[in-house]
C-alpha positions as a Markdown table, in Angstrom:
| # | Residue | x | y | z |
|---|---|---|---|---|
| 1 | Unk | 194.7 | -223.1 | 33.2 |
| 2 | Unk | 193.0 | -225.1 | 30.6 |
| 3 | Unk | 191.2 | -222.0 | 29.2 |
| 4 | Unk | 194.4 | -220.0 | 29.0 |
| 5 | Unk | 196.1 | -222.8 | 27.1 |
| 6 | Unk | 193.3 | -223.0 | 24.5 |
| 7 | Unk | 193.4 | -219.2 | 23.9 |
| 8 | Unk | 197.2 | -219.3 | 23.4 |
| 9 | Unk | 197.0 | -222.2 | 21.0 |
| 10 | Unk | 194.3 | -220.5 | 19.0 |
| 11 | Unk | 196.2 | -217.3 | 18.8 |
| 12 | Unk | 199.3 | -219.1 | 17.5 |
| 13 | Unk | 197.3 | -220.8 | 14.8 |
| 14 | Unk | 195.8 | -217.5 | 13.6 |
| 15 | Unk | 199.2 | -215.8 | 13.4 |
| 16 | Unk | 200.8 | -218.5 | 11.3 |
| 17 | Unk | 198.8 | -217.6 | 8.1 |
| 18 | Unk | 201.7 | -217.1 | 5.7 |
| 19 | Unk | 201.4 | -213.3 | 5.9 |
| 20 | Unk | 204.7 | -212.9 | 7.8 |
| 21 | Unk | 203.1 | -212.7 | 11.1 |
| 22 | Unk | 200.2 | -210.4 | 10.1 |
| 23 | Unk | 197.0 | -212.2 | 11.2 |
| 24 | Unk | 194.8 | -210.9 | 8.3 |
| 25 | Unk | 194.6 | -211.5 | 4.6 |
| 26 | Unk | 195.8 | -208.3 | 2.8 |
| 27 | Unk | 196.5 | -209.7 | -0.7 |
| 28 | Unk | 193.9 | -207.4 | -2.3 |
| 29 | Unk | 195.1 | -204.3 | -0.6 |
| 30 | Unk | 198.9 | -204.4 | -1.1 |
| 31 | Unk | 200.6 | -201.0 | -1.0 |
| 32 | Unk | 197.4 | -199.0 | -0.3 |
| 33 | Unk | 197.6 | -196.0 | 2.0 |
| 34 | Unk | 200.7 | -194.6 | 0.2 |
| 35 | Unk | 198.9 | -193.5 | -2.9 |
| 36 | Unk | 199.5 | -189.7 | -2.4 |
| 37 | Unk | 203.1 | -190.0 | -1.4 |
| 38 | Unk | 205.8 | -188.7 | -3.7 |
| 39 | Unk | 209.6 | -188.8 | -3.5 |
| 40 | Unk | 209.6 | -185.9 | -1.1 |
| 41 | Unk | 207.6 | -187.9 | 1.4 |
| 42 | Unk | 210.5 | -190.2 | 2.2 |
| 43 | Unk | 214.0 | -189.6 | 3.6 |
| 44 | Unk | 216.7 | -192.2 | 3.3 |
| 45 | Unk | 218.1 | -193.5 | 6.5 |
| 46 | Unk | 221.8 | -192.9 | 7.3 |
| 47 | Unk | 224.1 | -195.7 | 8.3 |
| 48 | Unk | 226.0 | -194.0 | 11.0 |
| 49 | Unk | 228.6 | -194.7 | 13.7 |
| 50 | Unk | 227.6 | -194.0 | 17.3 |
| 51 | Unk | 230.0 | -191.6 | 18.9 |
| 52 | Unk | 230.7 | -190.6 | 22.4 |
| 53 | Unk | 228.6 | -187.5 | 21.9 |
| 54 | Unk | 225.7 | -189.2 | 20.1 |
| 55 | Unk | 222.2 | -188.5 | 21.7 |
| 56 | Unk | 221.4 | -192.2 | 22.0 |
| 57 | Unk | 224.3 | -192.7 | 24.5 |
| 58 | Unk | 223.4 | -189.6 | 26.6 |
| 59 | Unk | 221.2 | -190.7 | 29.5 |
| 60 | Unk | 219.7 | -187.1 | 29.7 |
| 61 | Unk | 218.6 | -187.1 | 26.1 |
| 62 | Unk | 215.2 | -188.1 | 24.9 |
| 63 | Unk | 216.8 | -190.3 | 22.3 |
| 64 | Unk | 218.8 | -192.3 | 24.8 |
| 65 | Unk | 219.0 | -196.1 | 24.1 |
| 66 | Unk | 220.3 | -198.2 | 27.0 |
| 67 | Unk | 221.6 | -200.7 | 24.4 |
| 68 | Unk | 223.6 | -198.2 | 22.4 |
| 69 | Unk | 227.4 | -198.0 | 22.7 |
| 70 | Unk | 230.0 | -195.8 | 21.0 |
| 71 | Unk | 231.5 | -197.7 | 18.1 |
| 72 | Unk | 228.2 | -199.4 | 17.1 |
| 73 | Unk | 226.6 | -198.9 | 13.7 |
| 74 | Unk | 223.0 | -197.7 | 13.5 |
| 75 | Unk | 220.2 | -197.2 | 11.0 |
| 76 | Unk | 219.1 | -193.7 | 11.9 |
| 77 | Unk | 215.4 | -194.3 | 10.9 |
| 78 | Unk | 214.7 | -197.8 | 12.3 |
| 79 | Unk | 217.1 | -197.3 | 15.3 |
| 80 | Unk | 218.5 | -200.7 | 14.8 |
| 81 | Unk | 221.9 | -201.2 | 16.4 |
| 82 | Unk | 224.8 | -203.4 | 14.9 |
| 83 | Unk | 228.0 | -204.5 | 16.6 |
| 84 | Unk | 230.8 | -202.4 | 15.1 |
| 85 | Unk | 233.4 | -205.2 | 15.7 |
| 86 | Unk | 231.3 | -207.8 | 13.8 |
| 87 | Unk | 230.2 | -205.3 | 11.3 |
| 88 | Unk | 227.6 | -205.3 | 8.5 |
| 89 | Unk | 227.5 | -206.0 | 4.8 |
| 90 | Unk | 227.0 | -203.0 | 2.5 |
| 91 | Unk | 226.2 | -203.1 | -1.2 |
| 92 | Unk | 227.5 | -199.8 | -2.8 |
| 93 | Unk | 224.9 | -198.6 | -5.4 |
| 94 | Unk | 225.8 | -195.0 | -6.1 |
| 95 | Unk | 228.2 | -192.2 | -5.2 |
| 96 | Unk | 227.8 | -188.4 | -5.0 |
| 97 | Unk | 230.3 | -185.8 | -3.9 |
| 98 | Unk | 228.7 | -182.7 | -2.5 |
| 99 | Unk | 229.8 | -179.6 | -0.4 |
| 100 | Unk | 227.3 | -179.1 | 2.3 |
| 101 | Unk | 226.8 | -175.6 | 3.7 |
| 102 | Unk | 226.5 | -175.4 | 7.5 |
| 103 | Unk | 226.1 | -172.7 | 10.0 |
| 104 | Unk | 228.5 | -172.7 | 12.9 |
| 105 | Unk | 227.7 | -175.5 | 15.4 |
| 106 | Unk | 226.0 | -174.3 | 18.6 |
| 107 | Unk | 225.1 | -170.8 | 17.3 |
| 108 | Unk | 221.7 | -169.3 | 16.5 |
| 109 | Unk | 222.8 | -169.3 | 12.9 |
| 110 | Unk | 223.6 | -173.0 | 12.8 |
| 111 | Unk | 222.2 | -175.9 | 10.9 |
| 112 | Unk | 222.1 | -177.1 | 7.3 |
| 113 | Unk | 221.9 | -174.4 | 4.6 |
| 114 | Unk | 222.1 | -176.3 | 1.3 |
| 115 | Unk | 224.6 | -178.1 | -0.9 |
| 116 | Unk | 226.7 | -177.2 | -3.9 |
| 117 | Unk | 228.5 | -179.3 | -6.5 |
| 118 | Unk | 232.3 | -179.6 | -6.4 |
| 119 | Unk | 232.7 | -177.4 | -9.4 |
| 120 | Unk | 230.7 | -174.6 | -7.7 |
| 121 | Unk | 232.8 | -175.0 | -4.6 |
| 122 | Unk | 236.0 | -174.7 | -6.7 |
| 123 | Unk | 234.6 | -171.5 | -8.3 |
| 124 | Unk | 233.7 | -170.0 | -4.9 |
| 125 | Unk | 237.3 | -170.7 | -3.7 |
| 126 | Unk | 238.8 | -169.3 | -6.9 |
| 127 | Unk | 236.8 | -166.1 | -6.6 |
| 128 | Unk | 237.7 | -165.6 | -3.0 |
| 129 | Unk | 234.1 | -166.0 | -1.8 |
| 130 | Unk | 235.3 | -168.8 | 0.5 |
| 131 | Unk | 238.7 | -169.3 | 2.2 |
| 132 | Unk | 240.4 | -172.6 | 3.0 |
| 133 | Unk | 241.1 | -172.9 | 6.7 |
| 134 | Unk | 242.5 | -176.3 | 7.9 |
| 135 | Unk | 240.8 | -178.0 | 5.0 |
| 136 | Unk | 237.4 | -176.4 | 5.5 |
| 137 | Unk | 236.0 | -173.8 | 3.2 |
| 138 | Unk | 234.7 | -170.8 | 5.3 |
| 139 | Unk | 232.6 | -167.9 | 4.2 |
| 140 | Unk | 234.7 | -165.0 | 5.6 |
| 141 | Unk | 233.3 | -162.0 | 7.5 |
| 142 | Unk | 233.1 | -158.6 | 5.7 |
| 143 | Unk | 236.7 | -157.8 | 6.8 |
| 144 | Unk | 238.0 | -161.0 | 5.2 |
| 145 | Unk | 238.8 | -162.8 | 8.5 |
| 146 | Unk | 237.4 | -166.1 | 9.5 |
| 147 | Unk | 235.8 | -166.9 | 12.9 |
| 148 | Unk | 234.8 | -170.6 | 13.0 |
| 149 | Unk | 232.2 | -169.8 | 15.7 |
| 150 | Unk | 230.5 | -167.2 | 13.5 |
| 151 | Unk | 231.2 | -168.1 | 9.9 |
| 152 | Unk | 229.3 | -170.5 | 7.7 |
| 153 | Unk | 231.4 | -173.2 | 6.0 |
| 154 | Unk | 231.3 | -175.8 | 3.3 |
| 155 | Unk | 232.0 | -179.4 | 4.3 |
| 156 | Unk | 233.4 | -181.7 | 1.6 |
| 157 | Unk | 231.0 | -184.8 | 1.8 |
| 158 | Unk | 231.3 | -188.1 | 0.1 |
| 159 | Unk | 227.9 | -189.9 | -0.1 |
| 160 | Unk | 227.7 | -193.6 | -0.7 |
| 161 | Unk | 224.2 | -194.9 | -1.3 |
| 162 | Unk | 223.8 | -198.6 | -0.8 |
| 163 | Unk | 221.9 | -201.6 | 0.6 |
| 164 | Unk | 222.5 | -202.6 | 4.2 |
| 165 | Unk | 222.2 | -206.3 | 4.6 |
| 166 | Unk | 220.9 | -207.3 | 8.0 |
| 167 | Unk | 223.5 | -209.6 | 9.6 |
| 168 | Unk | 220.9 | -211.9 | 11.2 |
| 169 | Unk | 217.9 | -211.9 | 8.8 |
| 170 | Unk | 219.5 | -211.1 | 5.5 |
| 171 | Unk | 216.9 | -208.4 | 4.8 |
| 172 | Unk | 218.0 | -205.3 | 3.0 |
| 173 | Unk | 217.4 | -201.6 | 3.6 |
| 174 | Unk | 218.4 | -198.6 | 1.5 |
| 175 | Unk | 220.8 | -196.4 | 3.5 |
| 176 | Unk | 223.3 | -193.6 | 3.0 |
| 177 | Unk | 226.9 | -193.8 | 4.2 |
| 178 | Unk | 227.9 | -190.1 | 4.3 |
| 179 | Unk | 231.6 | -189.5 | 4.9 |
| 180 | Unk | 233.4 | -186.3 | 5.7 |
| 181 | Unk | 236.5 | -184.8 | 7.2 |
| 182 | Unk | 239.0 | -187.6 | 8.3 |
| 183 | Unk | 236.6 | -190.2 | 7.0 |
| 184 | Unk | 237.0 | -188.9 | 3.4 |
| 185 | Unk | 240.1 | -191.2 | 3.2 |
| 186 | Unk | 237.8 | -194.1 | 3.9 |
| 187 | Unk | 235.6 | -193.1 | 0.9 |
| 188 | Unk | 238.7 | -192.9 | -1.3 |
| 189 | Unk | 239.6 | -196.4 | -0.1 |
| 190 | Unk | 236.2 | -197.8 | -1.0 |
| 191 | Unk | 236.2 | -196.2 | -4.4 |
| 192 | Unk | 239.7 | -197.5 | -5.2 |
| 193 | Unk | 238.8 | -201.0 | -4.0 |
| 194 | Unk | 235.7 | -201.1 | -6.2 |
| 195 | Unk | 237.5 | -199.8 | -9.2 |
| 196 | Unk | 240.2 | -202.4 | -8.8 |
| 197 | Unk | 237.8 | -205.4 | -8.8 |
| 198 | Unk | 238.1 | -207.3 | -12.1 |
| 199 | Unk | 236.3 | -210.3 | -13.5 |
| 200 | Unk | 236.8 | -212.3 | -16.6 |
| 201 | Unk | 234.5 | -211.6 | -19.6 |
| 202 | Unk | 234.4 | -212.2 | -23.3 |
| 203 | Unk | 236.2 | -208.9 | -23.7 |
| 204 | Unk | 238.9 | -209.7 | -21.1 |
| 205 | Unk | 239.1 | -208.3 | -17.6 |
| 206 | Unk | 236.3 | -205.8 | -16.7 |
| 207 | Unk | 235.1 | -204.0 | -13.6 |
| 208 | Unk | 231.6 | -205.3 | -12.5 |
| 209 | Unk | 228.9 | -202.9 | -11.2 |
| 210 | Unk | 229.6 | -201.8 | -7.7 |
| 211 | Unk | 226.5 | -203.3 | -6.3 |
| 212 | Unk | 227.8 | -206.8 | -7.3 |
| 213 | Unk | 230.3 | -206.4 | -4.4 |
| 214 | Unk | 229.6 | -207.1 | -0.7 |
| 215 | Unk | 231.6 | -204.6 | 1.4 |
| 216 | Unk | 232.2 | -205.4 | 5.1 |
| 217 | Unk | 231.9 | -202.4 | 7.3 |
| 218 | Unk | 233.4 | -202.5 | 10.8 |
| 219 | Unk | 234.5 | -199.8 | 13.2 |
| 220 | Unk | 237.9 | -199.0 | 14.8 |
| 221 | Unk | 239.1 | -196.4 | 17.3 |
| 222 | Unk | 240.8 | -193.4 | 15.8 |
| 223 | Unk | 242.3 | -190.2 | 17.3 |
| 224 | Unk | 244.2 | -187.0 | 16.6 |
| 225 | Unk | 245.3 | -184.0 | 18.7 |
| 226 | Unk | 241.7 | -183.0 | 19.2 |
| 227 | Unk | 240.4 | -186.2 | 20.6 |
| 228 | Unk | 239.3 | -189.7 | 19.7 |
| 229 | Unk | 236.3 | -191.2 | 17.9 |
| 230 | Unk | 235.1 | -194.4 | 16.1 |
| 231 | Unk | 235.9 | -194.6 | 12.4 |
| 232 | Unk | 235.2 | -197.0 | 9.6 |
| 233 | Unk | 237.2 | -200.0 | 8.4 |
| 234 | Unk | 236.3 | -201.0 | 4.9 |
| 235 | Unk | 237.0 | -204.5 | 3.3 |
| 236 | Unk | 235.7 | -206.2 | 0.2 |
| 237 | Unk | 234.1 | -209.5 | 1.1 |
| 238 | Unk | 233.2 | -211.2 | -2.2 |
| 239 | Unk | 230.2 | -210.9 | -4.6 |
| 240 | Unk | 226.5 | -211.0 | -4.1 |
| 241 | Unk | 225.1 | -214.5 | -4.0 |
| 242 | Unk | 221.7 | -214.1 | -5.5 |
| 243 | Unk | 220.1 | -212.5 | -8.6 |
| 244 | Unk | 217.4 | -210.9 | -6.3 |
| 245 | Unk | 220.0 | -209.1 | -4.3 |
| 246 | Unk | 221.8 | -207.9 | -7.4 |
| 247 | Unk | 218.6 | -206.7 | -9.0 |
| 248 | Unk | 217.7 | -204.7 | -5.8 |
| 249 | Unk | 221.1 | -203.0 | -5.9 |
| 250 | Unk | 220.6 | -202.1 | -9.6 |
| 251 | Unk | 217.1 | -200.7 | -8.9 |
| 252 | Unk | 218.5 | -198.5 | -6.1 |
| 253 | Unk | 221.4 | -197.4 | -8.4 |
| 254 | Unk | 218.8 | -196.2 | -10.9 |
| 255 | Unk | 217.0 | -194.1 | -8.3 |
| 256 | Unk | 220.2 | -192.5 | -7.1 |
| 257 | Unk | 221.3 | -191.7 | -10.7 |
| 258 | Unk | 217.9 | -190.1 | -11.3 |
| 259 | Unk | 218.4 | -188.0 | -8.1 |
| 260 | Unk | 215.1 | -189.5 | -6.8 |
| 261 | Unk | 216.5 | -190.1 | -3.3 |
| 262 | Unk | 215.9 | -187.4 | -0.7 |
| 263 | Unk | 218.5 | -186.8 | 2.0 |
| 264 | Unk | 217.8 | -185.1 | 5.3 |
| 265 | Unk | 221.3 | -184.0 | 6.3 |
| 266 | Unk | 220.2 | -182.3 | 9.5 |
| 267 | Unk | 218.6 | -185.5 | 10.8 |
| 268 | Unk | 221.6 | -187.5 | 9.9 |
| 269 | Unk | 224.0 | -185.1 | 11.8 |
| 270 | Unk | 221.7 | -185.0 | 14.8 |
| 271 | Unk | 221.4 | -188.8 | 15.0 |
| 272 | Unk | 225.2 | -189.3 | 14.7 |
| 273 | Unk | 226.2 | -186.6 | 17.2 |
| 274 | Unk | 229.4 | -186.2 | 15.3 |
| 275 | Unk | 231.9 | -183.5 | 16.2 |
| 276 | Unk | 232.9 | -181.5 | 13.2 |
| 277 | Unk | 236.0 | -180.3 | 15.0 |
| 278 | Unk | 237.5 | -183.8 | 15.1 |
| 279 | Unk | 236.3 | -185.5 | 12.0 |
């Protein structure tokens, strides 16, 4: 018993070295091991809502997580789970609207097939290369008809890049909140709220940078004639409370504006398990 106590005490002393729990001195080697990585070597995590059909709540799926529940929020890379009722803080740092081309779900021709800008999607619609069916832009068959089980389509997608603030540690992570279908109205709500924020300045009332705002994201139950799912609830919750946090948001904004952020849409869709038919 005495020997075991001594070992445990010694181990504790070694760990508490000021290196955040790492029991070695790495001051001279900071960042090494990533020298040959470029921007294509990293993919931004999605901040997604766990749905009834998400792999992590399917006991027969390899990605099953016994702690996951529909309505929770998750970081798709770290796998961290957050209570959807309590929510998380999100600092919006950049916005992009894209139309994503997908093959029909469940078919041999399915999956992500690229993205186009809104003006290109409008051109395709005007030229008759795509047709609008229930708000979705389908590439019709040769005879001009649409079969949603066989035809590719463009999904209007609103991408909000931002910093996720961990509700317990306060640590931040760069994430993408990608909204489509019925959740587009939540994107519009967020954009309107951010645009309406005003603060006093020497030049009168001005709109601060979006990353100066803390946005509280929670989840709520939603439904339509096709079923039910968990959707977002968006509320502004004041301003950032530190220069460090503001500067981190500004730096991420610059990366998004320079299109230096890589998005793996297929990984995001797979992790979320979202049903395109409902939302």
